[in-house]
C-alpha positions as CSV (number, residue, x, y, z in Angstrom):
1,M,-21.6,-26.5,-26.0
2,A,-24.4,-25.1,-24.0
3,F,-23.2,-21.6,-24.8
4,V,-23.0,-22.4,-28.5
5,S,-26.4,-24.0,-28.6
6,S,-27.9,-20.9,-27.0
7,G,-26.5,-18.7,-29.8
8,Y,-23.2,-17.6,-28.2
9,N,-20.6,-16.8,-30.8
10,P,-17.0,-17.0,-29.3
11,D,-15.7,-15.0,-32.2
12,K,-18.0,-12.1,-31.3
13,P,-18.4,-12.3,-27.5
14,M,-20.2,-9.0,-27.2
15,E,-22.8,-9.6,-29.9
16,D,-26.4,-9.4,-28.6
17,R,-25.1,-9.1,-25.0
18,I,-28.1,-8.4,-22.8
19,T,-26.7,-9.0,-19.3
20,D,-24.8,-6.7,-17.0
21,I,-23.2,-9.6,-15.1
22,G,-19.4,-9.3,-15.1
23,P,-17.1,-6.5,-16.2
24,R,-17.5,-4.8,-19.5
25,K,-14.6,-5.1,-22.0
26,Y,-11.7,-3.0,-20.8
27,D,-11.0,-1.0,-24.0
28,E,-14.5,0.5,-23.8
29,F,-13.0,2.8,-21.2
30,Y,-10.0,4.0,-23.1
31,P,-9.8,7.6,-24.1
32,P,-10.0,7.7,-28.0
33,V,-6.3,8.8,-28.3
34,I,-5.2,5.8,-26.1
35,K,-7.3,3.4,-28.1
36,K,-6.0,4.7,-31.4
37,N,-2.3,4.5,-30.3
38,K,-2.3,1.3,-28.3
39,G,1.1,-0.4,-28.7
40,K,2.5,2.6,-30.6
41,W,3.9,4.8,-27.8
42,L,7.5,5.8,-28.2
43,Y,8.4,7.5,-25.0
44,H,7.1,9.6,-22.1
45,E,8.5,12.5,-20.1
46,I,7.7,14.1,-16.7
47,L,7.2,17.8,-17.6
48,E,6.8,19.0,-14.0
49,P,5.7,17.3,-10.8
50,G,2.4,15.6,-11.5
51,V,2.3,16.2,-15.2
52,L,3.4,13.6,-17.8
53,V,3.3,13.5,-21.6
54,H,3.3,10.3,-23.6
55,V,4.3,10.6,-27.3
56,S,3.2,8.1,-30.0
57,E,4.9,7.2,-33.2
58,T,1.9,8.7,-35.0
59,G,2.7,12.1,-33.5
60,D,-0.2,12.0,-31.1
61,E,0.3,13.1,-27.5
62,V,-1.4,12.4,-24.2
63,Y,-0.9,14.7,-21.2
64,T,-1.6,13.2,-17.8
65,V,-2.2,15.3,-14.7
66,R,-1.8,13.2,-11.5
67,A,-3.6,14.3,-8.4
68,G,-3.4,12.8,-4.9
69,G,-6.4,10.7,-3.9
70,C,-7.4,8.7,-0.8
71,R,-8.2,5.0,-0.5
72,L,-11.5,5.5,1.3
73,M,-13.6,8.0,-0.7
74,S,-17.0,9.4,-0.1
75,V,-19.7,9.2,-2.8
76,E,-19.6,13.0,-3.0
77,H,-15.8,13.0,-3.6
78,I,-16.1,10.4,-6.4
79,R,-18.9,12.4,-8.0
80,E,-16.6,15.5,-8.0
81,I,-13.9,13.5,-9.6
82,C,-16.4,12.4,-12.3
83,E,-17.5,16.0,-12.7
84,I,-13.8,17.1,-13.4
85,A,-13.4,14.2,-15.8
86,D,-16.5,15.2,-17.7
87,K,-15.5,18.8,-17.8
88,H,-11.9,18.4,-19.0
89,C,-11.3,14.8,-20.2
90,D,-14.5,13.7,-22.0
91,G,-15.5,11.6,-19.1
92,H,-12.3,9.6,-18.9
93,V,-10.4,9.1,-15.6
94,R,-8.1,6.4,-14.1
95,F,-6.8,5.5,-10.7
96,T,-3.2,4.4,-10.0
97,T,-2.3,1.4,-7.8
98,R,-1.3,3.9,-5.1
99,N,-4.7,5.7,-5.0
100,N,-3.7,8.6,-7.2
101,I,-6.2,10.0,-9.7
102,E,-5.0,10.6,-13.3
103,F,-6.8,12.9,-15.7
104,M,-5.7,12.5,-19.3
105,V,-6.1,15.1,-22.1
106,D,-5.0,15.0,-25.8
107,S,-3.7,18.5,-26.1
108,K,-1.2,20.6,-24.2
109,D,-3.6,23.5,-24.3
110,K,-6.0,21.6,-22.0
111,V,-3.4,21.0,-19.3
112,E,-3.3,24.4,-17.6
113,P,-7.1,24.8,-17.3
114,L,-7.2,21.3,-15.8
115,K,-4.5,22.1,-13.3
116,Q,-6.1,25.4,-12.2
117,D,-9.4,23.7,-11.8
118,L,-7.9,20.9,-9.6
119,L,-5.9,23.4,-7.4
120,S,-8.9,25.6,-7.0
121,R,-10.9,22.9,-5.2
122,K,-10.2,22.9,-1.5
123,Q,-11.6,21.5,1.7
124,E,-13.4,23.7,4.1
125,G,-10.2,23.9,6.2
126,G,-8.3,25.2,3.2
127,C,-6.3,22.1,2.2
128,Y,-6.3,20.9,-1.4
129,K,-8.8,18.3,-2.4
130,F,-6.7,17.3,-5.5
131,P,-3.0,18.2,-4.9
132,I,-0.9,17.7,-8.0
133,G,2.3,15.6,-7.8
134,G,3.4,12.1,-7.0
135,T,5.7,11.6,-10.0
136,G,9.4,11.0,-10.6
137,A,12.0,11.5,-7.8
138,G,9.5,12.3,-5.1
139,V,7.0,10.7,-2.7
140,T,3.9,9.3,-4.3
141,N,0.7,8.4,-2.4
142,I,1.0,6.0,0.5
143,V,-0.6,2.7,-0.3
144,H,-2.3,1.3,2.8
145,T,-4.7,-1.2,4.3
146,Q,-8.0,-0.8,6.0
147,G,-7.1,-0.1,9.6
148,W,-9.6,0.5,12.3
149,I,-12.3,1.6,9.8
150,H,-12.9,-1.8,8.3
151,C,-10.5,-4.5,9.4
152,H,-11.0,-6.6,12.5
153,T,-7.4,-7.4,13.4
154,P,-5.4,-4.2,12.9
155,A,-2.7,-3.2,15.4
156,T,-2.9,0.4,14.2
157,D,-5.1,2.5,12.0
158,A,-4.4,3.0,8.3
159,S,-6.1,6.2,7.2
160,G,-5.0,8.1,10.3
161,P,-1.2,7.5,10.2
162,V,-1.2,7.8,6.4
163,K,-2.9,11.2,6.6
164,A,-0.5,12.4,9.3
165,T,2.5,11.1,7.4
166,M,1.5,12.6,4.1
167,D,1.0,15.9,5.9
168,V,4.7,16.0,6.8
169,L,5.7,14.7,3.4
170,F,3.4,16.9,1.4
171,D,6.2,19.1,-0.1
172,D,7.9,15.9,-1.4
173,F,4.6,14.9,-3.1
174,T,4.4,18.1,-5.0
175,D,8.2,18.3,-5.7
176,M,10.9,16.0,-7.1
177,R,13.9,16.9,-4.9
178,L,14.8,13.4,-3.9
179,P,17.6,11.3,-5.5
180,A,15.1,8.8,-6.8
181,Q,11.5,7.8,-6.3
182,L,10.6,7.0,-2.7
183,R,7.7,4.6,-2.0
184,V,6.0,4.7,1.5
185,S,3.4,2.1,2.5
186,L,1.4,1.1,5.5
187,A,0.0,-2.2,6.7
188,C,-2.0,-2.3,9.9
189,C,-0.9,-5.8,10.8
190,L,1.8,-8.2,9.7
191,N,-0.5,-10.0,7.3
192,M,0.7,-7.1,5.2
193,C,-1.9,-6.5,2.6
194,G,-0.2,-3.1,2.3
195,A,3.0,-4.5,0.6
196,V,5.3,-3.1,3.3
197,H,7.8,-5.9,2.7
198,C,9.2,-4.1,-0.3
199,S,8.9,-0.4,0.2
200,D,11.5,2.3,0.7
201,I,9.9,3.2,4.0
202,A,7.1,1.2,5.6
203,I,4.8,1.6,8.6
204,L,3.6,-1.7,10.1
205,G,1.1,-2.2,12.8
206,Y,2.3,-5.0,15.1
207,H,0.6,-7.0,17.9
208,R,2.9,-7.8,20.8
209,K,0.4,-9.9,22.8
210,V,-1.0,-13.3,22.0
211,P,-4.8,-13.8,21.5
212,M,-6.9,-13.9,24.6
213,L,-8.9,-17.0,25.1
214,D,-12.5,-16.6,26.2
215,H,-13.0,-20.3,27.2
216,E,-16.6,-19.7,28.4
217,Y,-17.8,-18.7,25.0
218,L,-15.3,-20.2,22.6
219,D,-17.1,-23.5,21.8
220,K,-20.4,-21.7,21.6
221,M,-19.2,-19.0,19.1
222,C,-16.5,-20.9,17.1
223,E,-15.9,-23.9,15.0
224,I,-12.8,-25.0,16.9
225,P,-11.3,-27.0,13.9
226,L,-11.5,-23.9,11.8
227,A,-9.7,-21.8,14.4
228,I,-7.0,-24.5,14.7
229,A,-6.6,-24.8,10.9
230,A,-6.4,-21.0,10.5
231,C,-3.1,-20.8,12.4
232,P,-0.1,-20.7,10.0
233,T,2.3,-21.9,12.7
234,A,0.2,-24.6,14.3
235,A,0.3,-22.8,17.6
236,I,-3.3,-23.8,18.5
237,K,-4.5,-27.2,19.5
238,P,-7.8,-28.5,21.0
239,A,-8.1,-28.7,24.8
240,K,-10.6,-29.2,27.6
241,V,-10.7,-26.4,30.1
242,E,-12.2,-26.3,33.5
243,L,-14.0,-23.0,34.3
244,E,-14.1,-21.3,37.7
245,D,-17.4,-22.9,38.5
246,G,-16.0,-26.3,37.8
247,T,-17.7,-26.7,34.4
248,K,-15.5,-28.4,31.8
249,V,-15.8,-27.1,28.3
250,K,-14.2,-27.7,24.9
251,S,-11.7,-25.0,24.0
252,V,-8.2,-24.6,22.7
253,A,-4.7,-24.2,24.1
254,L,-2.1,-21.8,22.7
255,N,1.6,-22.6,22.2
256,V,2.8,-19.0,23.0
257,P,6.4,-19.3,21.5
258,R,4.9,-20.4,18.2
259,C,2.4,-17.5,17.9
260,M,3.3,-14.9,15.2
261,F,0.5,-12.5,16.3
262,C,-1.2,-12.6,12.9
263,G,-4.8,-12.6,14.1
264,N,-6.0,-15.4,11.7
265,C,-7.5,-17.2,14.6
266,Y,-9.7,-14.3,15.5
267,T,-10.9,-14.2,11.9
268,M,-12.3,-17.7,12.5
269,C,-13.2,-17.3,16.1
270,P,-14.4,-14.1,17.8
271,A,-13.7,-15.6,21.2
272,M,-9.9,-15.2,20.5
273,P,-9.4,-11.4,20.2
274,I,-5.9,-10.2,19.6
275,V,-6.4,-6.4,19.5
276,D,-5.0,-4.7,22.6
277,D,-4.6,-1.0,23.3
278,V,-1.3,-1.4,25.2
279,G,0.3,-4.2,23.3
280,D,-0.4,-3.0,19.8
281,C,2.2,-0.7,18.3
282,I,3.9,0.5,15.1
283,V,7.1,-0.8,13.6
284,I,9.1,1.2,11.0
285,M,10.8,-0.7,8.2
286,A,13.1,0.6,5.5
287,G,15.2,-0.3,2.4
288,G,12.8,-2.4,0.3
289,K,12.1,-2.0,-3.3
290,V,10.6,-3.9,-6.3
291,S,12.8,-2.2,-9.0
292,N,15.5,-4.1,-10.7
293,R,17.3,-1.1,-12.0
294,I,20.6,-0.7,-10.0
295,S,20.4,-3.7,-7.7
296,A,18.1,-6.7,-7.2
297,P,14.7,-6.2,-5.5
298,K,15.1,-5.9,-1.7
299,F,13.0,-6.8,1.3
300,S,12.4,-4.0,3.9
301,K,14.3,-4.3,7.1
302,V,13.0,-3.3,10.6
303,V,14.7,-0.1,11.8
304,V,12.4,0.8,14.7
305,A,10.9,-1.9,16.7
306,Y,8.3,0.1,18.6
307,F,6.3,3.3,18.5
308,P,3.0,3.6,20.4
309,N,-0.3,4.4,18.7
310,E,-0.4,8.1,19.4
311,V,-3.8,9.1,18.2
312,P,-4.6,11.3,16.3
313,R,-1.3,12.5,14.8
314,W,1.1,9.6,15.5
315,D,3.8,12.2,16.3
316,Q,6.8,9.9,16.8
317,T,6.0,7.8,13.7
318,T,5.7,10.8,11.4
319,A,8.8,12.5,12.9
320,C,10.8,9.4,12.3
321,V,9.6,9.0,8.7
322,K,10.2,12.7,8.0
323,K,13.8,12.5,9.4
324,M,14.6,9.5,7.2
325,V,13.3,11.2,4.1
326,D,15.3,14.4,4.8
327,V,18.5,12.5,5.5
328,Y,18.1,10.4,2.4
329,A,17.4,13.5,0.3
330,K,20.6,15.1,1.6
331,E,23.0,12.1,1.6
332,A,22.1,9.7,-1.2
333,R,23.4,9.8,-4.8
334,K,21.3,10.6,-7.8
335,Y,19.1,7.6,-8.8
336,E,20.0,5.7,-5.6
337,R,17.0,4.2,-3.8
338,L,16.9,4.4,0.0
339,G,18.0,0.8,0.6
340,E,20.8,1.1,-1.9
341,W,22.1,4.2,-0.1
342,A,21.9,2.4,3.2
343,E,23.8,-0.6,1.9
344,R,26.5,1.7,0.4
345,I,27.2,3.6,3.6
346,G,26.5,0.6,5.8
347,W,23.4,0.0,7.9
348,E,25.1,1.1,11.1
349,R,25.9,4.4,9.5
350,F,22.3,4.7,8.3
351,F,21.0,4.3,11.8
352,E,23.5,6.9,13.0
353,K,22.5,9.5,10.4
354,C,18.8,8.9,10.9
355,E,19.3,9.2,14.7
356,L,17.9,5.7,15.3
357,E,19.0,3.2,17.9
358,F,21.0,0.4,16.2
359,T,21.0,-3.3,16.9
360,H,21.8,-6.1,14.5
361,H,18.6,-7.9,15.5
362,L,16.6,-5.3,13.5
363,I,17.9,-5.8,10.0
364,D,17.4,-9.5,9.3
365,D,17.1,-9.8,5.5
366,F,15.0,-13.0,5.4
367,R,17.5,-14.9,3.3
368,D,16.9,-18.6,2.7
369,P,18.2,-21.1,0.1
370,A,15.7,-19.8,-2.5
371,Y,17.6,-16.4,-2.4
372,F,20.6,-18.1,-4.0
373,T,18.8,-20.5,-6.4
374,W,15.7,-18.7,-7.9
375,R,16.6,-16.6,-10.9
376,Q,14.1,-13.9,-10.3
377,T,16.1,-10.8,-11.2
378,T,18.5,-9.4,-13.8
379,Q,21.2,-9.7,-11.2
380,F,21.1,-13.5,-10.8
381,K,24.4,-15.5,-10.9
382,F,25.0,-18.9,-12.4
């Protein structure tokens, strides 16, 4: 009632709006042709790698040119994106969930000048600033987490391995030679804000050592109940510890077998660091997907348990990913996702073809009773 008494009209929420608090209404940012044809689109086609057309029942068309972006962008880079959008797209631009940049135009005649402008812009070293691709049966951008730049519990970097991996997969970003789309993702720890649990190929940073306990400073720096509550496996409990000088302090004790190396405790307590240059490593997972098309969505499975952090190019990691993609491109059937191909030929055969060391411990599929009872997919059984 306070809003109504102040003159707010729920039927006209934008009337007399004078504040900039909160987001503006989403359709203000639509290109005119998108706004005009909302809900009227008949179909879309991929004309070439990175170029799509959507056709409306009104006859209108929208041409989209997709360029590769990066998750962490400089202000100068964003300004250049805006400059391109102003020049070719009347100021309209959008980002995909995988950090690609999409420029939309309403006429086929505008596509080629836009493409040439994008491909003409290069870094000082000669590489493309805005490579065109990431559509259809190819590799799109790698969605990733924050890594060493901004996160406090990573077991590997994010931007570094992603750049190195996309360098070796660049041809598959600009082409569509694969049997089906292939999604690669990276998470720098097993909290997995990078969605690696359901990607065709996933790079996962993994801690192999439990948190260190700095008993001398723990009670001074931390709220011990918060550190205990932060542990998802109840591996931390309060304890009194005697230091070398005989002083007894309040601290915590760690149940090592219960620790899952997530780093949540360090989030609450800086005196429990988990990052370690020797213990931290990279795990490769494969076979996941979200799609329902041929088979039910799948979890990724661990296929390589350990690669070291090889700064700056992560050579073993990138070589492994490249090998898997090349074998998949050669062996799989059309429209078959990587996990579906692996299940068809058998996981042991998958390991053999990709020249990976096989053990049954690596491909746990995380099944539990919910797998059989939740009707989450088009493939459920009564």
